[in-house]
N, C-alpha and C positions, 0 to 999 in steps of 0.2 A: 503394329501401330495402332492397335483399335485401345489399347491401354492409353496412349499418349494424346489419343482421341478423345476419350472420355474425360483425360486429366484438362484436355482443352477446354472440354464443354462447362465443366466445374468453374472454370477461372474464368468462363465468358459467361456464368451464371444464366445456361442456355441449356435445354434437353439434346441428349444425341438419342436419335432413333436409328437404328441399326438395318439397314437392307437385308432384304434374306431372299430366298433363291424364288422365282414365280411359280405360281402354283399352277401345275399343268388344267386343272378341270375347271378354274375360272381363272382364265389367263388374262382377262382384260381388266377385270375388277383388280387383280391381286398387283397388277401390273402396277394400275392406277394407284393402288396406295404404296407401292414402290416411290415411284414419282413424288408422291406429298412426302413422306420420309425424308427425302434426297432434297427436297425444294426448305424443309424445316432447317437440315442439320448441314446443307451445304459448305456454311462459311465453317463451321468447326473441322468437317473433312478438309479445307483446301489450307486453312491456316496452319493445322497438323501437317498435311504436306510438305507447304514449305519448310518446316523448322527440320522435317526429318528424314523426309524423302524427295527433297526438290529434284525434277526433271523438268527442263525447258519444254519437251515437246507435252509431256505429262501435262502441265498447266496450261497450256493450250487449250486442252482436252476440257479439263473440268475447270476451268475458272476464265475462260474464254465469253466475251459478251454475246457473242452468238449461241452457246450455249445455253448462255439463261434464260435468253429471248426464247429459245428452243423446249427449254422446260416448261415454262411460264405457259407458255401459247398451248403445249399438248396439254396440260392440265385443265386448262380454262376450255378447249375443246374439248376434250374425252369427260370432264365432269356433268353434261348433262344426262350421257349416254350411262354412265356408271351410275347416278340416281335410278334412272329407270331398271335398270340391269338387277339393281339391289333390292328397289320397292316389290319387280316382277316374282324376288327371291319369296317372298312374305306367304304363309300355310293357308292366310285368310283372302289372296288377292283371287278375285274370279276371273275367269277364264279370260275375260273379252276386256279388261284392264289395258291389256298391252294396246289395244285400237285406240283407246281412249288418250291413253299416255303418250303412243308414239304420235299424234296429232300435236300434243303441247310439244313436243319434243323438236319435232321438222320447225316450228315456229321460233323454237331459242336458236336452232342452230341455223335458220333463215336469217334471224337478227344479226347474227355471227358475220356472214357470208361477206357484206360489205367492210369489212373492219379494215383500217389501217392502224399503223403503231402508232400515228397522229391522231387518232381518230379511232378509241375501241368502245364498243358498246360496255354497259355497265356490268353486262354478264361476264367480261374478261377479265375477272377480277384481279387474278396474281398478274398479268399484263399489263393492266391500270395502273396497280401498286408501284410496280416495279421499272417501268420502261424508262422514266426520267432519270431516275440512278443510274438504269443500264448505259445511255448516251453519257454521264458523266461518269464510266468507268466504276460503277458500284455496285454491290448487292448485297443490302443488310450490312452494309458499313465496310465490307470485305472490298478488296482492290481485287477489281479486273483487269484481263487483256484483252487486246485487239483479236478481234476473231481467225486464225492464220491456220487453219489443221493443216497437218501435214501429207502432203500426196503421197503415199509410199509406193514406189515405182521398182520395189529390188524384191531380192530375197534375204540379203543379209540383216542383222538386227539393227535397229533405227541407229543404235548409239556410233555405228561405223558407217553408217552410208553418208551420202551428200545428197542432204535434204532438201526436197521440191518442197514448196509453202505455197498456200493458195488463198488469199483473200476473201472472208466471208464477211461482207457487210450485213447491217440490218436489212436492207432492203430485200437482202437475199432468205435471211430467214423468215419477211414476213410472204415471200411470195413460197417457199415452202411451206409454211403454215395453211395458205390457202389453198395448197396442193393438199397438204395430209386432210384438210377439214373437207373437201370435196369429194374425196376418196373413202374417206370415213361413210360421209353422208350416202354415197352411192353404196360402197359394200353395203351398209345397216338396212336403206332400203329394200337391196337384192334378197338379203335374209327375212325379211319380214315378209315379201311379197312368197316367198319359199315355205314357210313356215306358219303362216295365219290361213284359217280356216274360211269362208266365207259366213259360218254359221258364227266366230265369233263375233266379226263385225255387226251381224245382224244382232247379236245379242248388245251392245252398244246403247238400244233404244231402250233398255230396261236398267241402266245406269243410273242412280239414284244421285250421284255427282253432279254428272252433268245436266240433269231435271231440274235439280234444285237452282242451280247456277242460273238458269233463264229465268228463275221467280225472282231475282235481284229488281227490286224497284223501290218507289215511295210510296207514300201512303199522305193524300194531300188531306189540309185542315177539315174537310167534312168527312174523310174517310172512305176515299176512294184510292183505291190500289192501281197504281201504274206500273207495270209491266208491259216488256214486249210481248207482248200477246200472238202476233205473227212469228215470232222466232219460236215461241212455246208451241203453237199448234203445227208448224212443219218440222220439228224436231225429227228425224229418224221416223217419221210415218212408213215408209217405204218398208225401213227395216224391221219395225213392229209389225207389218204387215206377215212377213216369212216369220217369224217366230210365231203369231198367232196362229199361222195359218198349220204349222207343224205341231202345233199343241191339239189343236182340234182334230188333227188327224190321227190323235193316239185313240185305241179302243176303248181304253177307260174312259176319256173323255168323253166320247160318242156317247159312251152311256149313260154315262151322268148328265148329259143335254138332254137325253131323252126320257129320263126320271124327274130332275128338276128344271126351274125355271131360270135357266143361265143364258148367258151369250157367248156361250163357245161355238159361234157361227163366223168362220171365216168372212163371211160380207160383213160383219159387224166391229171388224177389227180396230177401223177409225174410231169408233164411239168408243170401245173398251178403253181405249188409248188415253182418249178425250178424260174420259172420268179417271184414269190414273193421275192424270195430270192435275186434272182440277182438283182431285182430293191432297194432295202434296199441297197446291196453293192455297187450300182450304187450312192446313195443318201449320203454314208457315206463318199465315198473315191473318188469320182468326183467331183475336184474344182469348177466344175461353178454351182454345188446345194447346194455350202455353207450356200447361202443365206435363201434358202427352209429350210436346214438341222436346222441353227439357230432358225426358230421357233417351234422347238420341244426339242430341247438337248441345254446346257450349249456349246458353243466352245471353247476348251482352246488348245493355241496356242502350237505348239510342236517344240522344236528342235533339236530332235532326230527320225524325219518322222515317228515316233510312235503314232498310233490313240490310245486316251483315252477315255473309256467308262464308265460312270456312276459317273463324276465328276460335 
C-alpha cells in the first residue's frame, strides 16, 4: 500500500515521510523523529487506508481523536529533552554543559506541568495548533473518529470476536499526558543524579555563556553601566572555590606559584573569580574592546543602549 500512499501524497501536493525501525543505540531521539514523521504524514496514511484497506477497528486506532492528542502531546513533552540530548552529542560540548542545560530544561518542563487542553503554554506547540481542530473532529483537514479503542479480551482474531469498546475522552488524554510528563521528568532526574559527577557541577562556574548572561543590562546617558552586580558576584562562588582548590593542588601549579608572582593560592579564589568576571564585563561594555569582542560574538547595534546577548 506504500505506492498508493505515495500517490495520495502527490495528489495532495504534500510530502510522504516513511517511518522506519527505531534505532537501538539512540532509542529516545530516533523514536521522537518517527513521531515527527507520523505527525507530518498521518493524513496521507489515513486517506490511503480508508481507500484501500479500511477496517473499523483500525480506523479507531489511527484516526481517533485521542490518538492525535496523544501524538501531539508526546511530541511537545519530548521536544525539550530531545533538544538537550542532541546538543550534548556535539564533539566540542564541554562536560559541564549538561548541568547548565539541565537547569534550563527543568524550567521548560515545569512550565508545562500545569497545562490543560484548554490552557496550553506556548512551548506545547503541536497541541496548541491542533487541539481546537481535534475538538471539531479534524486533523489537518482529515476527518477523525471519536476515541473508542477496542478492549481485546479473547484469543480469536478481532474480526471474529464480539468486541468490547471503551470510550476515551480528551480529558483521559490530558490525564495520561500529565502522567507521562511526570514520569519522564522523574526518570530523567534519576538518570541525571546517577550519571553526573560533582566536578561537572563545579565546572559550571567556568561556563562563559552563564557569566555573559549575567552581564545583561543597560548604559545610562552619562555612561554608567547598570547590571545585577549582586547576582554576578554571588554566581557559583562555592563551585569555583572547589575548582580553584583542585587546580592549586596540582604539583606543576604549585611549582609555578613558587617561581612566579601568581595568585594560585586557594584562599584567593574569590579574588581570582572576581577578576575573571570583571574582565568579561570590561570586554562586553568597554567600547575600546569591540573589535576584540567581534572575534567571539556577533555584534548587534543597539538604539536604546541595551546590550543584546545570544543573537
